[in-house]
N, C-alpha and C positions, 0 to 999 in steps of 0.2 A: 517502513510504507514502500510497497512496491507497486508502481504502474508500467502499464504495456504502455507505447507508442507506436501506433501504428500510421506509419505516415512514409509515401515513397519519395518525397521532395526531401534531397540528401540534404541541402543546406539548411532546410527551414528546422528538419528534425534533429540536425547535432546541435542546434541552438536553443531548440526545446528542450533535449535529453541535459545540456550542459546547466543549461538555467535550471531545471529541477532537480539537479542532484546537488547544485549549490545551496538548494532550499530543503533539502535533508532527504531525498526520495532515492529510492533503487528506481533506475529505469531500464526496463527490457525495450529494445528498437529493432521493428521489422518493419520492411518496405512492401511485402504482399500479403495480399490478403488472405490467402492460403496459409501463409507463415503464422498469420494473428490467430487465426482458427487451431493450428495446433499449440501454440504459446497457450493458448486460454485452455487448452484440454490438459496441459501439462504441468501448468502451476496457477498459482492461485493469487488473484491481484484483487490489491485494493482499490484501484481506479482504472478506468481503459481510457485513451486517446484515440479516437479514430476518424481519418481522411475518409470521407465518403468516397472517393475516386481513385480506389486502390487498385491494383493488378490485378489478376487472376481470383480474385472475389472482392467485392465492394463493400464501404462500409457497412450498407443496409445489408448486405447479405450475411455480416460478420456477427451485427447485432439480432438479424432474425435467427441465428444459431444461438448466441446468447441465451435469448429469453425463452426459446423453445426447449433449452434445457434447464429453465425454470433460476439461472444464475442470476442474482440480481445486484452483481457488482456495476457501481455506478460507472457509465458511460458516458463520455462527452463528445459529441461529434466536434470537431473543427475541419472547416470546410468553406472554399468560397463561393459555394451555392446560399447567395442571400437572399433570396425572394419570400416572400410571406409564405408562399406554398410548400417552399422547399424547408422552412423550419418545421413549419407544421407539421410536414410528412414526418422529418426525422423525429420529432418528440412524439406522434403517434406512434412511430416505428418502437418505441421503447427507449430512447437517448434521455438520458436526467438532466442534459444539458447541454447547449449549441452555441458555438463560438466560430464566427465569422470571419476568415482570413480578410486583410490580415488583422491581428489582433494583437494588443502589448503583453510580454510575457507576465507582467504583475497582473493583467487581469488573469491571464491562462492560471497562475498560482493561486489568486482567489476564488476562480471558479473551483478548483483542484480541493481546496482547503473547505469549500462549502460544501461540498459532495462528501467528503468523508467525513466532515462534523454529522451529516445527516446520515451517513452509515454508521458511525459509531453510538450515537444516539437521538433520540428525538428531543428531549430533556437537557442532556446533561453532557460536557464535555469532562466530565472528571469519571477517572476509573477508581475504584476504593477497593482496597483488600486489607482489612485488621487496620491497622496504623498507617498503612500506606496511600495515598492518594498519587493518582499521576493524572497530571491536567495536558489533554490530548491536545488546546488549542495553544497552551503556551508551552508546549513539550517540556513539562517540568515533572518535580517528584519533589513532596513531601512526606516525610517520616514524623509520626507524631506533632504534627505542625509547623518541623522544620525544615528548613529546604536541604535535599540532598543533591551535590553537584554530581549529575551525569554525563557521560557522552552518549552522543549520538546512536551509535551504536547499543548501546548499553539502555538505553530508552527503548529502541525499537524492540529488542530483545524482551528488556520487564512488560512491554506493553502487548508483545504477543504471550506471555506468560498471566496476565492477569486478564486479558480478556474473556480467557475461560479458567480461572483458576482450579477448575476440578479434574480438568484435562490433562493428560498427559503429550508434551510435546516434543516429538523427537528431533534428534539434533538435524536432520536432513529439513525437518519444518522450520525450523528455526535460522537454518543457513539459507533457507528459501525468501525468508523475514529480511536477513539482512544484508544482502545481495544479490547484484544483477548478472547479467550474463557476461563472463568474460572477466568479473572480480575474480582477484588472486585470492585463495581463500586458505589460511594456514592450516594444518592437519589438525591444531589445537587450541584454534579461535574460540569455536563456544566454551569451551571449557576455560578459557583463559576470562572472558567476558564474565560468565557464570560466579566466578572465582571473585574477580573486580567489584561484581554488585554483592554479592555476600559480605566483602568487607564494608562494604555502607550501608547495607539495610538490615545486615543481620546474618548470622551463620546459617542459621537454620531456616532464613526466611524463602529459598528455594531447595526444593527438594531433589536429591538425583534418585531417579527410577531405574536402578541397576539394569541394562542390556535393552531399556525402553527407550529413557529421555527426562524430561524435568517436568516439574510442574510446582506450582505454588506450596506452602508447606500448610497443610491443615491439622497437624498435629498439634497438642498443645504445648509442645518444648518450644 
């Protein structure tokens, strides 16, 4: 899961980023509004955390751009503006949630999880494909009812593939899901994770589409 954090308070941003990374998310951090807009245009995010008082382009400006482009990515305002009018205005602009500073990092995590659950499914937190069941709340995997122990990166990769199992996902798209800016990516990291997953869930579970990428195997084999 990849999150964009747009926050110009360096100390607060570093705390939020470190906390969310401990929670298993990949976090891209920008300090300016125009940089946030550029990041959103170039990358796909699962959730966006926006300070309303950013330089160069405000959080309100960024949210207007997001919704104008019909981008439905969940957006949580994180701001010191705490009046009722501020909250109402922020939500009316299209924010999915509104968190007033100072806030606890535990509450922030809960708000993010809530938005991701709503995004993934209004009725279920499970993604099923054949005998595989991926629980997006517990971040666990079962195969034919038996728990399969997988790492955080393996979970993120399989989640990306199982969301749209009929679609081919490129190596670059998988790297986008698994890594944040500045992360060191091994030249064959994706291939290693695919190999490890196949050992755990079956050698034919994930199909390589030569020259294009990967998808869940839809063949009978």
